[in-house]
C-alpha positions, 0 to 999 in steps of 0.5 A: 374073384380075387385075382381080378381085383389086383390086376391093375398093371397094363401088360403087353403080350407079344404073341408068337405067330410061328414061322413063315414058309422060309422058316423066318419068324412072323411078326408078333401080334400085340395083345394088351392085358392087365396083370399084377407086376412084382419087381423082385429078383428070384432064381428060376429054372428055365425049360432047358434046365438052367438056373436064371435070375428073374427080375420080374414076376407077373400074375395073370388070370388064366381065363382072360389071358387065354381068351385074349391070346386065342390059345394058352400062354407059351414060352415063345411069347414075349412081354412088355411091362411098364411100356419099357422093354421087351422081356423074355418069358423064363418060366410059366407056373400055375400055382396049386389050385387051393392057394391061387386058383386060375392064375399064371405066374410068369417069370421074366428075364 
């Protein structure tokens, strides 16, 4: 499969674990995966409908990512790319199956 050949960059997903009984967020779980990181600026629309500038685009294989997380990737998760800075997930896209099968395209702020 083509996506596995280009997944050469280490990516850390900070898995959102929900809230505790007091409504405070539980500490995230660190999940290490491999993906393809592109540093380019793109204007994307967030869940709330705002236009946000994304600096990073990460491509991840859906099956491997979901198996590592134990669920599907969520907007409440966060990512660390290049071991530098924790970044917020702005948008998650799944390109058309005929173009790029089984790939998450994740835009980070």
